[in-house]
C-alpha positions, 0 to 999 in steps of 0.5 A: 403857761396854760395853767397860769392862764387858766388860774388867772381866768378862774380867779378873775371870774370868782372875784367878780361874779356875774350879776345884774348891775343896777342902773345907777352903777357903771362897771368898766374894764381896763387892762392896766392898774395905775402905778400912781394916782398923782395927776402929773407924776408918770404918764401911764394911760390907766392913771389918766383914764381913772382921773378923767372921771375925778380930776379936770385939767384947765384945758383939753382937746375935745372929741372934735379935736378942738382945744376947749376949756374944762376948768376955765371960763374962756379959752384965751386967744390973741383974737379975744385979747386974753393972750398977748405978746410981750417983751421979756427982760432979755429983749426976747418975745414972750407971751402973757396968757390970762385964764379965769377958773370956772365960777364955783369950782371946788375940790371934793371937800368943799374947798374952792379951786383958786389961783393959789392952787395954780401957783402951788402947782407951778412951784411943784412943776418947776422944782427939779426934783419933784418928779413931774413928767411934763416938766417942760411946760413949767420950765417955760413959765417963768412967772405966774401972776395972780390977779384974784382968786380965780384969774391968773396970768401965765407969762411964757418965755417964748411965743408958740403956736400952742400957747393956750394949750395947758393940758398938762397943767393939772392943778394940785390942791394946795391945802392938802399937798403943800405941806407934803411937798415943802417938807421934802421936795425930793421925796414928794413923789413918794409922799403925795396924798394921791398915793398915801391918802387916795380916797381923800375927797379934797384931791379931786375937782371933777364930777366924781371922786375916788372913794375906794382903791383895791390895789391891782384890782379896782377903783370905785368912784362916787359923785363929788357933792361939790361939783357944780357942772351937769350932774353925772348919771351914775351913783357909782363907777367902778373901774376894774383892772383885768390885765389878761385880755382873754379874762377881760372879754370873759368878764364882759360876757359873764356880767362882771363888767358892763363895758370895755374902755377903748383907751385900754381895752381889747386889741383890735384883732380880738375886738373884731372877732368879738364883734362877729360873735357878740355884735347883737349884744354889744356895740363895738366902736372902732376908732382910728386914733393918734396912738403910736405902737413902737419899740423904745430902744435903749440907745445906751446899749452898745449894739443899739447905739449903732444906727445901722443896727437899728435900721437893719432891725426894721428892715428885718420885719415884715410889718405889712404882713403883720398888720394884714394878718393880725389886724385885717389891715386896719392898723397902718404900718408906721414909718415915723411917730406922726399918725396919718390922721394928724394934719402934719403927717408926712408920707414922703420920708424914708421907709423900711420895707421888708428886706432881709438881704439889705438888713443882713448887709447892714449888720455885716457892715456894722461888724455883726457877722453870722456865728454858731447857730446862725446868731451874729456876733462881733469881733469880741465874740459878743452875740447879737442877743437882745431882750424885749419887754412888754405888757403881760396879758396883752394877747396882741403884744404877745403875738407881735413879740413872737413874730419879731422873735421869729423874723429877727432870728432869720437875720441872725438876731436872738430875741429874748421875750419878757412880760411885766405887769403894766404897773411894773413896766410903766411904774419902774422899768420904762420910767427909770430906763431899766430895760436893757434893750427894747420895750414895746408900748404905745404913745397916745398923743394930742393933735399936733403934739410936739414930741419934746418930752420924748425926743429932746435931750433935756427930757432924758429921765435920770435919778438926778431929776427924779426920773422926770421926762419921757425920753426913755431911749436916751436919744440926744441929737442937737439937730432934733433939739433945734427942730423941736424948738423951731416947730414950737415957735413957728406960727405960720402953718405952712412953714410949720408943716415943712418943719414937721416934715424935717422932724419926721425925716430925721426920726426915720433916719435915726430911728431912736425907736422902731415904728410898728403900727398906728393903732385903732381903739375898740370900745365895747359898750352895752346897747343901753349905754348912751352918750360916750364919744371916743376922742381918738387922742390922749384926752380920754372919753371920761372927761365928758362922763356927764353926758353918759347915761343908761337909756 
């Protein structure tokens, strides 16, 4: 292990030698390399971060947590008349929401961004075999009405509180992607130009475009000459993936990179130690965020299908000591999936304090009795042995995994640890539900983001739906399905908050995933870099890269 780490560090330093960076270039370090560059296939944060420089969604939440237009002229609301309720053919209420694309918006090859791109993107998103991760958005839009080249109306099949937040509508260039999709929709995720022709400038409509990709290593971006917004300050942005966090830190100190992105950077405890040693050279910004670190459980595994076992596992963890010792108490223990920073967070729900005795009693009740070596087994002689997979090279997760292993052994649970490169873990293992028992990772969310894609039974990825959806646990509970629908369609904030509380109560009882902590992001920036504002949610800081500059 030590030899491998040393070799990895040496290779990284040799690949990216220390050198003075010109002031028209910015080199950023992150801990993951994207598994795909398609805007809507898979949900890996590394992909989202890279594309934030080059690809603009129609809407996004800004650093003040307010919904804003990025690719549209005016945010439609009921108040300004651009959104209205309408009666659907079946007599139910729906909505008609009108957007106008920004004047002058173009793809990087000079082709205008038009309503035709919207209609094509909707067609892809609606197709059951396209592999789009957020397919639910497209399912609830039965019709797209094209008014002109820039104006379109989305007809929604229901009235929802977040009717104008179409952050997941990430436009695809119809002139490039339509032939690839129409030739074989079921194969589209493997045929998209975003992966087969990634440096094609026509794929990008943001201030930058991807100009070079070295798989597993780095992505280089150059200005989009057809961008009509504020001119970005850098002639070149390089994003380097360094999956080992010790190597990431070493590259920053050696000059191989200029900054470490908070969205995908050093774990909190490592950044706190870094600040104490190098705070005079760098600005270290710690931003509490809507990030939920947890263990997704494969509920198809017989042992984990029993709710008593899931509850016992959580009772067997001393999470308070863990966050105090590793994170100086700056990352609060999670009791559900909704962070305290979100206004719909509920604190009066079931909690699982460290209680090994109660955990043991629940395991006894579930039929798992102490056996040879202290490891529990059921009546058939099967040992309570589980496997935990997480991201390789992440020091924080390595430490947490070892704590889980030691604490669960004390209640008779054997835990095997496995680490995979992020692009494998998120590109295959998690997305296709290949983990046998549990996977440790984090969900980034937006303010009051309804977790339909992770909790609704119709969002379970399968081969039949080309692995669309993010319900990797396989959780299916009609009560949860009903709550998700009720929250989406409740316009009254007070009533909606009460429904959110019911959701969190049910989540804490069922535990489809085991909550660990709510994370904080650590941005490590050179003193001369100005204008970067952390958002604290899933819409990353590079959406506003036009404001970044060297001073």
